[in-house]
C-alpha positions as CSV (number, residue, x, y, z in Angstrom):
1,M,68.3,59.8,-28.1
2,N,64.9,58.8,-27.5
3,S,63.1,59.1,-23.7
4,T,63.9,55.6,-22.9
5,E,67.7,56.0,-23.7
6,Y,67.8,59.1,-21.6
7,V,66.1,57.5,-18.8
8,Q,68.7,54.8,-18.9
9,N,71.8,57.2,-19.2
10,A,70.5,59.4,-16.5
11,T,70.0,56.4,-14.3
12,A,73.2,55.4,-14.9
13,Y,74.9,58.5,-14.3
14,A,73.0,59.1,-11.2
15,T,73.8,55.7,-9.5
16,S,77.5,56.1,-10.6
17,V,78.5,59.6,-10.0
18,I,75.5,61.6,-8.6
19,I,74.5,59.2,-5.6
20,P,78.0,58.2,-4.2
21,S,79.5,61.8,-4.5
22,F,76.2,63.0,-2.2
23,I,77.1,60.3,0.1
24,Q,80.9,60.8,0.5
25,R,80.4,65.0,0.8
26,M,77.5,64.0,3.5
27,V,80.1,61.4,5.2
28,D,82.9,64.0,5.2
29,E,80.6,67.0,6.5
30,I,80.0,64.3,9.1
31,M,83.5,63.8,10.0
32,E,84.4,67.2,9.9
33,R,82.0,67.7,13.1
34,D,84.0,64.7,14.6
35,I,80.8,62.6,15.0
36,T,80.5,59.2,14.5
37,C,77.7,57.5,12.6
38,E,76.0,55.7,16.1
39,D,75.9,59.3,17.2
40,I,73.3,60.4,14.9
41,M,69.5,59.2,14.5
42,K,68.8,57.2,11.5
43,I,68.1,59.4,7.9
44,S,64.8,59.4,6.7
45,L,62.7,60.8,4.7
46,L,60.1,61.9,7.3
47,R,57.4,60.9,5.2
48,T,55.8,57.5,5.4
49,S,53.0,55.9,3.4
50,D,49.8,53.4,4.7
51,E,50.6,51.4,1.5
52,D,53.6,48.5,1.1
53,Q,55.3,50.5,-1.6
54,S,57.7,53.5,-1.9
55,V,56.6,56.9,-0.5
56,P,55.6,59.2,-3.5
57,E,58.0,61.8,-4.0
58,V,57.6,65.6,-2.8
59,G,59.9,68.4,-2.0
60,P,63.4,67.9,-1.1
61,L,65.1,64.9,0.8
62,L,66.9,66.6,3.1
63,D,66.8,70.4,4.0
64,G,68.5,70.3,7.5
65,Y,70.6,68.7,10.0
66,V,69.6,69.2,13.8
67,Q,73.1,69.3,16.0
68,V,73.2,68.8,19.8
69,D,76.0,70.2,21.5
70,S,76.4,69.3,25.2
71,F,79.1,70.0,27.5
72,D,79.5,69.9,32.0
73,I,78.8,73.6,32.8
74,L,80.7,72.8,36.2
75,S,83.6,72.3,34.4
76,V,83.7,75.7,32.7
77,P,87.1,77.8,33.9
78,N,86.4,80.9,36.0
79,T,85.8,84.0,34.7
80,T,89.0,85.5,35.1
81,Q,90.9,82.8,32.6
82,V,90.3,81.9,29.1
83,G,89.5,78.0,28.4
84,F,88.2,75.5,26.7
85,V,85.8,72.4,27.5
86,Q,85.1,69.5,26.0
87,A,81.7,69.3,24.1
88,N,79.7,66.0,23.1
89,V,77.8,66.2,19.6
90,T,75.1,64.1,18.4
91,G,72.2,65.1,16.3
92,S,69.6,64.1,13.5
93,F,68.8,64.7,10.2
94,A,65.7,66.9,9.5
95,P,63.6,68.1,6.3
96,S,64.0,71.8,7.4
97,S,66.6,73.9,8.8
98,Y,64.2,76.3,10.8
99,D,61.3,74.2,12.0
100,A,62.6,71.9,14.7
101,T,60.6,72.2,17.8
102,I,62.8,71.2,20.9
103,Y,61.7,70.2,24.3
104,A,64.1,69.2,27.4
105,S,63.3,67.3,30.8
106,G,65.6,66.5,33.5
107,D,66.9,63.2,31.6
108,T,65.3,63.3,27.9
109,L,65.7,65.4,25.1
110,V,63.1,65.7,22.3
111,I,63.6,67.0,18.9
112,A,60.1,67.4,16.8
113,N,60.1,67.8,13.1
114,K,57.1,68.6,10.5
115,G,56.3,65.9,8.3
116,Y,54.0,64.2,6.2
117,H,51.8,60.9,5.8
118,Y,50.5,59.7,2.4
119,D,47.0,58.3,2.4
120,S,46.0,56.2,-0.2
121,A,42.5,56.4,0.4
122,S,42.4,60.5,-0.1
123,K,45.4,60.3,-2.3
124,G,47.0,63.0,-0.6
125,W,49.4,63.8,2.0
126,K,48.4,64.5,5.9
127,Q,50.3,66.7,8.4
128,N,52.6,64.6,10.7
129,T,55.2,65.4,13.4
130,F,58.2,63.1,13.6
131,I,59.6,62.5,17.1
132,T,63.0,61.9,18.0
133,S,63.9,61.2,21.2
134,F,67.6,61.2,23.2
135,S,68.4,60.6,26.7
136,Y,71.5,62.0,28.8
137,D,74.4,60.0,28.9
138,T,76.6,60.5,32.3
139,S,78.4,57.2,32.3
140,N,82.1,57.4,33.0
141,G,82.1,60.8,33.9
142,G,80.9,62.0,30.4
143,V,78.4,64.4,29.3
144,G,76.5,63.9,26.0
145,V,73.0,62.8,24.6
146,I,72.5,59.6,23.0
147,P,69.6,58.9,20.4
148,K,67.0,56.5,21.9
149,G,63.8,56.2,19.6
150,S,61.6,57.8,17.5
151,A,57.7,58.1,16.6
152,E,55.2,59.2,14.3
153,V,52.6,61.9,15.8
154,P,49.5,62.7,13.4
155,G,49.1,66.7,12.7
156,Y,51.4,69.5,13.7
157,I,52.5,70.7,17.2
158,M,51.9,74.4,18.0
159,N,55.1,74.9,20.0
160,Q,57.2,73.7,23.1
161,Y,54.1,74.2,25.4
162,S,52.7,70.9,23.3
163,L,55.2,68.7,24.5
164,D,55.8,67.5,27.8
165,I,57.6,64.6,30.0
166,W,55.9,63.2,33.0
167,D,56.2,59.5,35.2
168,G,58.4,58.2,31.9
169,H,55.6,59.3,29.2
170,L,56.0,62.1,26.4
171,R,52.7,63.6,25.9
172,M,51.8,65.6,22.7
173,A,48.9,67.7,21.7
174,S,48.5,68.0,17.6
175,T,46.4,69.3,14.9
176,I,45.6,68.0,11.5
177,G,44.3,71.1,10.0
178,S,41.0,71.2,7.8
179,R,41.5,70.4,4.1
180,W,39.4,72.8,1.9
181,G,38.9,72.4,-2.1
182,C,36.9,72.7,-5.1
183,Q,33.7,70.2,-5.1
184,A,31.3,69.8,-8.1
185,S,28.5,72.3,-7.8
186,D,24.9,71.8,-9.6
187,D,24.9,75.1,-9.6
188,E,24.8,76.0,-13.4
189,E,26.5,79.5,-12.7
190,T,29.5,77.7,-11.0
191,T,31.4,74.6,-12.1
192,C,32.5,73.6,-8.5
193,K,32.1,75.3,-5.1
194,W,35.1,76.0,-2.4
195,T,34.2,73.7,0.5
196,M,35.9,72.0,3.6
197,L,36.7,68.5,2.2
198,E,38.4,67.1,5.2
199,D,37.6,68.3,8.9
200,S,40.4,69.2,11.1
201,D,41.2,66.9,14.1
202,N,42.9,67.2,17.6
203,F,44.9,64.9,19.2
204,V,46.7,63.9,22.7
205,S,49.0,61.3,22.4
206,I,51.0,59.5,25.0
207,Y,54.1,57.3,24.8
208,K,55.9,55.1,26.9
209,L,59.9,56.6,26.5
210,P,62.7,54.5,26.0
211,N,64.5,52.2,28.8
212,N,66.9,50.2,29.2
213,Q,65.5,47.1,27.7
214,T,63.2,49.0,24.3
215,S,65.1,51.6,21.9
216,D,61.1,52.6,21.0
217,L,58.5,55.1,21.8
218,T,55.6,53.2,22.2
219,L,52.4,54.3,21.7
220,V,50.0,53.7,25.0
221,G,47.1,56.2,24.8
222,S,45.5,58.4,22.9
223,L,42.5,61.0,22.2
224,N,41.0,62.7,19.3
225,D,38.1,64.4,18.1
226,L,38.8,67.1,20.4
227,G,37.4,70.4,19.5
228,E,33.8,71.3,16.9
229,V,34.0,71.3,13.0
230,G,37.2,73.3,11.6
231,E,38.6,73.9,15.3
232,R,42.2,73.7,15.6
233,I,44.2,73.8,19.4
234,E,45.1,77.5,20.0
235,A,46.7,76.7,23.3
236,V,48.1,74.0,25.7
237,R,49.5,73.1,29.1
238,F,50.2,69.7,30.8
239,M,50.5,69.9,34.6
240,G,51.4,66.5,35.8
241,D,48.3,64.5,35.6
242,K,46.2,66.9,34.2
243,A,46.2,69.2,30.8
244,F,44.3,72.0,29.6
245,I,43.3,72.7,25.9
246,V,41.8,75.3,24.3
247,T,40.4,75.1,20.4
248,F,39.0,77.5,18.3
249,L,36.8,78.8,15.5
250,R,34.0,80.7,17.0
251,T,33.9,79.7,20.3
252,D,36.8,78.8,22.8
253,P,36.1,75.4,24.2
254,F,38.4,75.0,27.3
255,Y,39.1,71.3,27.8
256,T,40.4,69.6,31.3
257,I,41.8,66.5,30.5
258,D,42.4,63.8,32.9
259,L,45.9,61.9,32.3
260,R,46.3,60.3,35.9
261,N,46.3,56.8,33.4
262,S,48.9,57.2,30.8
263,S,46.7,54.2,28.8
264,S,43.2,55.7,29.0
265,P,43.4,59.8,29.3
266,R,39.8,61.6,29.1
267,V,38.1,64.7,28.7
268,H,36.9,65.7,32.5
269,G,35.3,68.8,31.5
270,E,34.7,71.6,28.8
271,L,33.2,75.2,29.3
272,K,32.6,77.0,26.4
273,I,32.7,80.7,26.1
274,T,33.9,83.4,23.6
275,G,37.1,84.2,22.1
276,F,40.0,81.9,22.7
277,S,43.4,81.9,24.8
278,N,46.7,81.6,23.1
279,Y,48.5,81.1,26.1
280,L,47.7,79.5,29.1
281,H,49.7,79.8,32.6
282,P,49.4,78.4,35.8
283,Y,48.2,80.8,38.7
284,D,49.5,78.3,41.4
285,A,52.1,75.2,41.2
286,D,49.3,72.8,41.5
287,G,47.5,74.2,38.6
288,D,44.1,75.0,40.1
289,F,44.1,78.3,38.5
290,I,45.1,78.9,34.9
291,I,45.8,82.6,33.8
292,G,44.7,82.7,29.7
293,I,46.3,85.3,27.5
294,G,44.3,85.6,24.4
295,Q,42.0,87.5,22.5
296,D,37.8,88.5,22.7
297,A,35.7,86.9,19.5
298,N,32.2,88.3,18.4
299,Q,29.9,85.8,17.2
300,D,31.4,85.3,14.2
301,G,34.5,84.3,15.7
302,M,36.0,87.7,14.5
303,P,38.9,88.6,17.1
304,T,37.9,91.9,18.7
305,G,41.0,92.8,21.4
306,L,42.9,91.4,23.9
307,Q,41.7,89.7,26.8
308,I,42.3,88.0,30.2
309,S,41.0,85.5,31.9
310,L,41.4,83.3,35.1
311,F,40.0,79.9,34.9
312,N,39.0,78.1,38.2
313,A,39.9,74.3,37.5
314,T,39.8,72.9,41.0
315,D,37.2,70.7,40.1
316,L,38.1,69.2,36.4
317,S,34.8,68.4,35.9
318,N,33.4,71.8,36.5
319,T,35.7,74.5,35.4
320,T,34.8,77.9,35.8
321,L,35.7,81.3,34.2
322,V,36.1,83.2,37.1
323,H,37.3,86.4,36.1
324,R,37.8,88.1,32.5
325,Y,39.4,91.4,32.3
326,N,38.8,92.8,28.2
327,V,40.9,95.7,26.6
328,Q,38.7,96.2,24.0
329,E,35.6,97.0,26.5
330,S,37.8,99.2,28.1
331,L,39.4,101.0,25.3
332,Q,37.0,101.3,22.3
333,S,39.9,99.9,20.4
334,F,41.5,96.7,18.7
335,S,44.3,95.6,21.3
336,S,46.8,92.8,21.3
337,S,49.9,91.6,22.9
338,A,53.1,89.1,22.3
339,A,52.4,87.3,25.2
340,Q,49.8,85.4,23.3
341,Y,52.4,84.1,21.0
342,D,55.9,84.7,22.7
343,P,55.7,82.9,26.4
344,K,59.1,84.8,27.2
345,A,57.2,88.1,26.8
346,F,54.9,86.7,29.6
347,R,55.6,87.4,33.7
348,F,53.6,86.7,36.2
349,L,55.0,87.2,40.1
350,P,52.8,85.0,42.0
351,I,53.4,86.4,45.4
352,A,53.0,89.8,44.4
353,K,50.1,88.8,42.2
354,K,51.3,90.8,39.5
355,L,51.0,90.1,35.2
356,I,53.2,91.9,33.4
357,I,52.6,91.7,29.4
358,P,53.2,94.0,26.5
359,S,50.5,95.4,24.7
360,K,49.4,97.5,21.9
361,I,46.4,99.1,21.7
362,G,45.0,101.0,18.8
363,Y,46.9,102.2,16.0
364,P,49.0,105.5,15.4
365,G,46.7,108.3,14.3
366,S,43.4,106.8,15.8
367,V,40.8,108.8,17.4
368,N,40.7,106.5,20.6
369,G,44.8,107.4,20.8
370,F,47.4,104.4,20.3
371,F,49.3,102.8,23.0
372,D,52.4,101.0,22.8
373,G,54.3,99.6,26.0
374,F,53.6,97.2,29.1
375,Q,50.4,96.5,31.2
376,V,50.5,95.6,34.8
377,F,47.7,93.8,36.3
378,D,46.7,92.8,39.8
379,V,45.5,89.0,39.4
380,S,43.8,87.2,42.1
381,P,41.0,84.7,42.7
382,F,38.9,88.2,43.5
383,G,39.6,90.0,40.3
384,I,41.7,91.1,37.4
385,E,42.6,94.7,37.7
386,G,44.8,97.0,35.7
387,D,45.3,100.1,37.6
388,F,48.8,101.4,36.2
389,I,50.4,100.8,32.8
390,I,53.8,101.7,31.8
391,G,54.4,102.9,28.1
392,I,57.9,103.0,26.2
393,G,57.9,104.9,23.2
394,Q,58.6,108.2,21.7
395,D,58.2,111.7,21.8
396,A,57.2,113.9,18.9
397,N,56.9,117.2,17.8
398,Q,53.6,119.0,16.4
399,D,54.7,117.3,13.1
400,G,54.3,113.8,14.3
401,M,58.0,113.3,14.3
402,P,59.7,111.3,17.0
403,T,62.1,113.4,18.9
404,G,63.3,110.8,21.2
405,L,62.8,108.3,23.8
406,Q,60.3,108.7,26.6
407,I,58.3,106.6,29.3
408,S,54.9,107.1,30.5
409,L,53.2,106.0,33.4
410,F,49.4,106.2,33.3
411,N,46.9,105.7,35.6
412,A,43.8,103.3,34.6
413,T,41.9,102.9,37.8
414,D,39.0,104.6,36.1
415,L,38.6,103.1,32.8
416,S,36.3,106.0,31.7
417,N,38.8,108.5,32.7
418,T,42.6,107.2,32.1
419,T,45.2,109.6,32.9
420,L,48.9,110.7,32.0
421,V,50.7,110.5,35.9
422,H,54.3,111.0,34.8
423,R,56.2,111.1,32.0
424,Y,60.1,110.9,31.5
425,N,61.4,112.6,28.5
426,V,64.8,111.4,27.5
427,Q,65.3,114.0,24.6
428,E,64.7,116.9,26.8
429,S,66.8,115.8,29.6
430,L,69.9,115.1,27.0
431,Q,69.1,117.1,24.0
432,S,70.1,114.2,21.6
433,F,67.8,111.6,19.8
434,S,67.6,108.4,22.0
435,S,65.5,105.1,21.3
436,S,65.4,101.7,23.3
437,A,65.1,98.0,22.1
438,A,62.0,97.7,24.5
439,Q,60.2,99.7,22.1
440,Y,59.6,97.1,19.5
441,D,61.1,93.6,21.7
442,P,59.2,93.0,24.6
443,K,62.2,90.6,26.1
444,A,64.1,93.6,26.3
445,F,62.1,95.0,28.8
446,R,62.6,94.3,32.6
447,F,60.1,95.7,35.6
448,L,60.9,95.2,39.2
449,P,57.2,95.6,40.7
450,I,58.5,95.4,44.1
451,A,61.6,97.5,43.8
452,K,59.8,99.5,41.4
453,K,62.9,99.6,39.3
454,L,62.3,99.7,35.5
455,I,65.7,98.8,33.3
456,I,65.6,99.0,29.4
457,P,68.5,99.0,27.2
458,S,68.6,102.5,25.5
459,K,71.0,104.3,22.5
460,I,71.1,107.9,23.0
461,G,72.9,110.4,20.3
462,Y,75.5,109.0,18.0
463,P,79.1,108.0,18.0
464,G,81.0,111.4,17.1
465,S,78.1,113.4,18.3
466,V,79.1,116.9,20.0
467,N,76.4,115.9,22.9
468,G,78.1,112.3,23.3
469,F,77.1,108.8,22.6
470,F,75.3,106.4,25.1
471,D,75.1,102.5,24.3
472,G,73.8,100.6,27.4
473,F,71.0,100.3,29.9
474,Q,69.2,102.7,31.8
475,V,67.5,102.4,35.3
476,F,64.7,104.1,36.3
477,D,62.6,104.1,39.8
478,V,59.0,104.4,38.8
479,S,56.0,104.6,41.2
480,P,52.6,106.8,40.9
481,F,54.8,109.6,42.7
482,G,57.1,110.0,39.8
483,I,59.6,108.4,37.3
484,E,63.0,109.4,38.1
485,Y,66.3,108.5,36.7
486,S,68.2,106.2,38.6
487,F,71.7,105.4,37.0
488,N,73.0,104.0,33.8
489,V,75.0,100.6,32.8
490,S,77.5,101.7,29.7
491,H,78.4,99.1,27.3
492,V,80.0,101.6,25.1
493,V,83.8,101.1,24.1
494,E,86.6,103.3,23.7
495,D,89.9,102.0,21.9
496,G,88.5,98.5,22.1
497,N,87.6,99.0,25.8
498,R,83.9,99.7,27.4
499,V,84.0,103.1,29.4
500,N,84.1,102.6,32.9
501,A,82.1,105.6,34.3
502,E,80.7,104.7,37.3
503,E,77.4,106.6,36.5
504,I,76.3,109.4,33.7
505,D,74.2,111.7,35.2
506,G,71.2,111.7,33.0
507,I,70.5,115.8,33.3
508,D,73.9,117.2,32.4
509,G,74.4,115.2,29.6
510,I,76.5,112.2,28.3
511,E,80.4,111.7,28.6
512,P,81.6,111.7,24.8
513,A,82.6,108.5,23.6
514,V,84.4,106.7,20.9
515,T,83.5,103.8,19.6
516,T,85.6,101.1,17.7
517,W,83.9,99.1,14.9
518,C,86.5,96.2,15.1
519,W,83.7,94.0,16.0
520,Y,83.2,90.2,15.8
521,S,80.1,90.6,13.4
522,A,77.9,88.9,15.5
523,Y,75.5,90.8,18.2
524,L,74.1,89.8,21.3
525,Q,70.7,91.1,21.6
526,P,69.6,93.4,24.7
527,R,68.3,91.5,27.3
528,S,68.6,92.0,31.1
529,L,68.0,89.7,34.0
530,V,68.1,90.7,38.3
531,H,69.0,88.0,40.7
532,K,69.6,88.3,44.4
533,G,70.2,92.2,43.5
534,I,72.4,92.2,41.1
535,L,71.8,92.9,37.4
536,T,73.2,91.2,34.8
537,T,72.9,93.2,31.3
538,I,73.7,91.7,28.0
539,K,74.3,93.7,24.8
540,G,76.5,94.2,21.7
541,H,79.8,92.3,22.8
542,T,79.8,92.6,26.5
543,V,77.9,91.1,29.2
544,L,78.2,93.1,32.6
545,A,76.9,92.6,36.1
546,T,76.0,95.4,38.3
547,D,74.7,95.9,41.7
548,L,71.6,97.3,41.6
549,Y,71.5,98.9,44.7
550,T,75.2,100.0,45.4
551,R,75.4,100.3,41.8
552,I,79.1,98.7,41.9
553,R,80.5,97.0,39.0
554,Q,81.2,92.8,39.9
555,W,82.4,91.3,36.8
556,E,82.5,91.9,33.0
557,L,82.9,89.7,29.9
558,N,84.2,91.6,26.8
559,L,84.1,89.5,23.9
560,D,86.2,92.1,21.9
561,S,89.2,92.3,24.9
562,D,91.6,90.5,23.1
563,N,91.0,91.5,19.2
564,N,93.1,92.9,17.3
565,D,92.5,91.4,13.6
566,C,90.2,93.9,12.1
567,S,89.5,93.3,8.5
568,N,88.8,95.8,5.9
569,D,85.0,96.0,6.6
570,G,85.5,96.8,10.3
571,Y,84.6,93.2,11.2
572,W,86.8,90.2,11.9
573,S,85.8,87.0,10.3
574,I,84.6,83.9,11.9
575,A,87.3,81.6,13.6
576,V,87.3,78.0,12.9
577,P,89.3,75.9,15.5
578,S,91.9,73.7,14.6
579,N,91.6,71.0,16.7
580,P,88.1,69.6,16.2
581,E,87.5,68.1,19.3
582,V,87.3,71.6,20.8
583,N,83.9,72.4,20.7
584,V,82.9,75.3,23.2
585,D,85.0,78.4,23.5
586,V,84.9,80.3,27.1
587,A,85.6,84.0,26.9
588,P,88.2,83.5,24.1
589,S,90.3,85.9,22.0
590,K,87.9,85.2,18.8
591,P,84.7,83.7,20.2
592,I,83.1,80.7,17.9
593,I,79.3,81.7,18.1
């Protein structure tokens, strides 16, 4: 068989067997989810071309499918019953299963996926973001989302803060990264020189959302050429009729953008300062003052340490840097914060004017010391002050071996003479090794600055330990006068049920508990929240609500309460509902996660 015959036979086999089989399998999988084709956004390569020909092949065709499930939360039965609610399902195909950005407003859902556009001039692919919009459908008492329109935006967006809906328009901030390559060189010693072939470009694109008369996302306004050569967007914040954008390579241009006219956005002001902000947060409801979390940098653009900035944007044409706090200058060590990249790690209390962020300063073994915990700052137009710092970490013996969880309070009022005010060592109190997820996961940390309550998940000892085993949350009272243990919320289970201890004394030891391994294999990450004095803790397979002050249990949800079906390895398998119309299981005997 020659090459021509091979191509003919392969084409015939693909068109008669492989392609029909693929389509049938895809349809079967869709039907198994109880979805109709009308509920799915059109199948697309998420690749386009400026030529009237087929798009050149690159990479896989379809790697993912984004499914949207929606249900009426008010129809969920009360927590004392097991019941089901009807869920509506829709979705769209995506180029990957892990790279979708989701943004939701009061009436619109937006899904953004990374793709490519083929540029015939450069004979190369350019970064593009493909937008799919859905509208909420509440007609006839139903709850669901309906695919409405799509759009193609130049460049890639950073995160969901790069998307915003206001006054019937979708606004997006995106970046096409610079393209580097080898260029012919006149130097006899080298055949080519590594250089920037195409400069980066930063965009603001504004689309009119679909309505009853149209199903398209219509481009009505745009900006580009934001930033200097090689710069890319580092932070974005849309605030109603204005936006704030930070680009960076060596300096930090802080742009203020006037969006009052969606058809004609314009740059209103530009402030050039050293360093950059990764995250922008409004200090007040109107966005007249903006808090920035990021890195200071030297003249070459090299990051030198964590910095907190406060900008005055009352006059968009004359934005000013009001205050800046540089951790690097204060402590002579490189520093960073998870809040630079994870907005959920950022906490600002506008009434108390307290900023709470996780931070790392220095590194283990550094001559200047090492800090890994949270910093609390007083932020106002009069200044930024970080007087007291809370640290969550491990105590250690003389050989540097970690010995157990410790909570530290440092007084940094005088940065040249920072002192350790108080320290609470769980290991010393309980004679068992202890640790907390808050050491590594900022989302697991909760500090209430007004109530002076610290709430962290912790594990003490191990199952079967003679000193007992604890797995739950601990509450501490933290102030300049001391760190005192308050009470705990136990998420430990015994014979399939959580230990219902009203309070376990943190000094005299922990009551032994036998844990069951008859668990569903999914595990809820430790999280806590406080609302109207009720502390809700989430961990493992239980959700508990406890009065923060009376310590009385309000309610609880045990996902293993009716589990009697254990497999040999100690876990029970995922249950699939027999009725395809049942999509959401509320407090079931076998939860579907």
